[in-house]
C-alpha positions as CSV (number, residue, x, y, z in Angstrom):
1,M,121.0,48.7,106.7
2,N,119.9,47.9,110.2
3,S,121.9,50.9,111.6
4,I,120.2,53.2,109.1
5,L,116.7,51.9,110.2
6,I,117.7,52.3,113.9
7,A,118.9,55.9,113.3
8,C,115.8,56.8,111.4
9,R,113.6,55.4,114.3
10,Q,115.7,57.5,116.8
11,L,115.1,60.6,114.8
12,I,111.4,60.0,114.6
13,A,111.3,59.4,118.3
14,I,113.3,62.6,119.1
15,F,111.0,64.5,116.8
16,L,107.8,63.3,118.5
17,L,109.2,64.0,121.9
18,Y,110.2,67.5,120.9
19,T,106.7,68.0,119.5
20,I,105.1,66.9,122.7
21,I,107.4,69.1,124.8
22,I,106.6,72.2,122.6
23,N,102.9,71.6,122.8
24,N,103.0,71.2,126.4
25,V,105.0,74.5,126.9
26,C,102.8,76.5,124.6
27,S,99.5,75.0,125.8
28,A,100.0,74.6,129.5
29,T,97.2,73.6,131.8
30,Y,95.2,76.7,132.8
31,T,93.1,77.3,135.8
32,A,90.4,79.8,134.8
33,Q,89.2,82.2,137.5
34,K,85.7,83.4,137.9
35,L,85.4,86.1,135.1
36,M,82.9,88.6,133.7
37,G,83.0,90.7,130.7
38,L,85.0,88.3,128.5
39,Q,84.7,87.2,125.0
40,S,85.2,84.0,123.1
41,A,86.0,82.8,119.6
42,L,85.8,79.5,117.9
43,I,88.6,78.6,115.5
44,G,88.8,75.0,114.3
45,H,88.3,72.8,117.3
46,R,89.6,75.4,119.8
47,L,87.2,77.7,121.7
48,Y,89.4,80.7,122.8
49,F,88.7,83.0,125.7
50,F,90.1,86.5,126.2
51,C,89.6,89.8,128.1
52,G,87.4,90.0,131.2
53,V,88.0,90.8,134.8
54,T,88.1,88.8,138.0
55,S,85.9,89.1,141.0
56,K,88.7,91.1,142.7
57,G,88.8,93.6,139.8
58,T,91.9,92.1,138.1
59,L,92.1,92.4,134.3
60,I,93.0,89.3,132.4
61,R,95.5,89.5,129.7
62,D,95.7,85.7,129.1
63,L,94.5,83.9,125.9
64,F,93.2,80.5,127.0
65,F,91.2,77.9,125.2
66,L,89.2,74.6,125.3
67,D,90.0,71.8,122.9
68,L,86.6,70.6,121.7
69,S,88.1,67.7,119.6
70,S,87.6,65.3,122.4
71,S,84.9,64.9,125.2
72,F,85.7,66.2,128.7
73,N,84.1,66.6,132.2
74,I,82.0,69.8,132.1
75,A,82.5,70.2,135.9
76,N,86.2,70.4,135.3
77,P,86.9,71.8,131.8
78,P,90.6,71.2,130.7
79,Y,91.5,74.8,129.9
80,A,94.9,75.4,128.2
81,L,96.9,78.6,128.2
82,A,97.7,79.8,124.6
83,S,99.6,82.9,125.6
84,T,99.9,85.7,128.1
85,Y,100.4,89.4,127.1
86,D,102.3,92.1,128.9
87,S,100.4,95.2,129.9
88,S,102.6,97.3,127.5
89,E,101.2,95.1,124.7
90,F,97.6,94.7,125.9
91,P,96.1,96.7,128.8
92,G,93.2,94.3,129.0
93,C,89.5,95.3,129.0
94,L,86.0,94.0,129.5
95,Y,82.8,94.2,127.5
96,S,84.8,94.4,124.2
97,T,83.7,92.7,121.0
98,G,85.5,89.8,119.3
99,V,85.0,88.1,116.0
100,V,87.1,85.8,113.9
101,G,88.4,87.2,110.7
102,G,91.6,88.1,108.7
103,S,92.8,86.9,105.4
104,N,93.5,83.5,107.0
105,N,90.1,83.4,108.8
106,A,92.1,82.4,112.0
107,T,92.6,85.9,113.4
108,I,90.8,87.0,116.5
109,V,89.7,90.7,116.1
110,V,89.2,92.5,119.4
111,F,87.5,96.0,119.3
112,G,86.4,98.5,122.0
113,G,85.8,97.7,125.6
114,E,86.2,99.5,128.8
115,I,88.4,99.7,132.0
116,G,86.5,101.3,134.8
117,E,84.9,104.4,133.4
118,T,87.2,104.6,130.4
119,R,86.0,103.3,127.0
120,F,88.0,102.5,124.0
121,N,87.9,102.2,120.2
122,T,91.2,100.5,120.0
123,L,91.6,97.4,117.6
124,Y,93.8,94.5,118.4
125,T,94.3,91.2,116.5
126,I,95.5,87.8,117.6
127,D,96.9,85.6,114.9
128,T,96.3,82.0,116.0
129,T,98.2,80.3,113.2
130,V,101.6,80.9,115.0
131,N,102.5,79.5,118.3
132,P,102.1,81.2,120.7
133,P,99.3,83.4,119.1
134,K,100.7,86.8,118.1
135,L,99.0,89.9,119.4
136,S,99.2,93.1,117.3
137,G,97.7,96.6,117.8
138,K,96.6,98.2,114.5
139,N,97.8,101.6,113.6
140,S,95.0,104.0,114.5
141,N,95.9,106.2,111.4
142,L,94.6,103.4,109.2
143,F,91.2,103.4,110.7
144,D,89.5,106.8,109.7
145,G,85.7,106.2,110.1
146,R,85.7,103.7,112.8
147,P,83.2,104.2,115.6
148,R,84.0,106.3,118.7
149,T,84.7,104.8,122.0
150,R,82.2,102.3,123.3
151,S,81.6,99.0,125.1
152,T,79.0,96.4,125.6
153,I,78.3,96.4,121.9
154,Y,78.5,93.1,120.1
155,S,79.1,92.3,116.4
156,V,78.8,89.7,113.8
157,V,81.0,88.7,111.0
158,S,80.4,87.4,107.5
159,N,83.0,86.7,104.7
160,G,85.6,88.6,106.6
161,I,83.5,91.7,107.2
162,M,82.5,92.6,110.8
163,Y,79.3,94.4,111.4
164,Y,79.2,96.7,114.3
165,F,76.0,98.4,115.6
166,G,75.0,100.1,118.8
167,D,75.9,103.0,121.0
168,D,76.2,102.9,124.9
169,E,76.7,106.6,125.4
170,S,74.3,108.9,123.6
171,G,71.9,106.3,122.3
172,N,71.5,108.3,119.1
173,D,74.0,106.6,116.7
174,T,72.1,104.2,114.5
175,T,75.0,103.7,112.1
176,T,76.2,100.3,111.2
177,Y,79.9,100.2,111.0
178,T,81.8,97.6,109.0
179,L,85.3,96.5,109.2
180,D,87.0,94.5,106.4
181,T,89.2,92.3,108.4
182,R,91.2,91.4,105.3
183,L,92.0,94.9,104.2
184,W,91.7,96.6,107.6
185,S,89.5,99.3,106.4
186,W,86.3,100.8,108.0
187,S,83.2,102.0,106.2
188,S,79.7,102.9,107.6
189,N,76.0,103.1,106.5
190,I,72.8,104.1,108.1
191,Y,70.0,101.7,107.0
192,P,66.4,103.3,106.6
193,N,64.9,100.4,108.9
194,A,67.7,100.6,111.5
195,P,66.4,100.0,115.0
196,A,67.0,102.3,117.8
197,S,70.6,102.3,119.1
198,R,71.1,99.9,122.0
199,R,73.7,98.1,124.1
200,E,73.9,94.8,126.0
201,F,72.1,92.9,123.2
202,T,72.8,89.8,121.2
203,A,73.5,89.9,117.5
204,T,73.1,87.0,115.1
205,I,73.6,87.0,111.3
206,L,71.2,84.6,109.5
207,P,72.1,82.5,106.4
208,D,70.3,84.9,104.1
209,G,72.6,87.8,105.3
210,R,70.1,89.6,107.6
211,I,71.2,90.4,111.2
212,L,68.9,89.8,114.0
213,Y,69.3,91.9,117.2
214,I,67.6,90.6,120.3
215,G,67.0,92.5,123.5
216,G,69.4,94.9,125.1
217,T,68.8,98.3,126.7
218,L,67.9,101.6,125.3
219,L,69.7,103.7,127.9
220,D,66.6,103.8,130.2
221,S,64.5,100.9,128.9
222,L,64.5,97.3,127.4
223,A,64.6,96.7,123.8
224,N,62.7,94.2,121.5
225,I,63.8,91.9,118.7
226,Y,64.7,93.7,115.5
227,K,66.1,92.7,112.2
228,V,68.2,94.5,109.7
229,E,68.5,93.4,106.0
C-alpha cells in the first residue's frame, strides 16, 4: 500500500514539474521594445499585445501579454511571450484593428493595417485556446463585401459581431461594415445618421448598443463626438 502511495506521489510531482516546464517554455519572459501602432486584446486575465513597429522601423511579429491576475510593478511590467510568427505566416503591420471574437470568444481578430505606404484588408485570427496561440489567415474568397484596404481605423465588437467604420483614403465612405466572427461573413449598412468618415478616432460600444465615435481626423480637420444607433 505504501509503495502505491509513493508511486502516486511521484507521478503527481512529475506532472507538476512537466506543467511548470511547459508553461515556462510557452510563456517565456519577454522584453518589450518601444513600440507604436500596436493593438491589444483582453482575454480572461491576459492582456495581449500584437502588431506594431519599433523606433528603428522593425515590424513586430510577436504575440506577448501581461498576466493581470496578480499585482506587479508598473515600472517593470512582467511581459511574457505567447508566440512568435514567421514572416511567411504574418508579415506584421501597424495601425490595424483588433477585437476578441470567434465561436469561443477567445480568438483575436486582426484586420487591416499598413506597412510603409501600403495598406491592407487582410484578415488574421489568433486562437488563444491552444498553446502556443495559433495564427490563421482567412481565405480571401470567403470575404466578399469586406472594406477595401485601410488603416488607423478602429472597431468594436458585440456578441461576436465586429463593427468597422471609417475611411482613411477618400474620406467619403460612411459605410459601417460588420464581420460575424463566428460565421466569418461580412455585411454592410449605411446608417442615415452616419457621421462623416474619419480616421484615428476612438470607438466605444455602449450597453444599449449605440456606438460612440470620439475625435479623429477628417482628412484635413479634426472631428467631433458622434454616436450611431
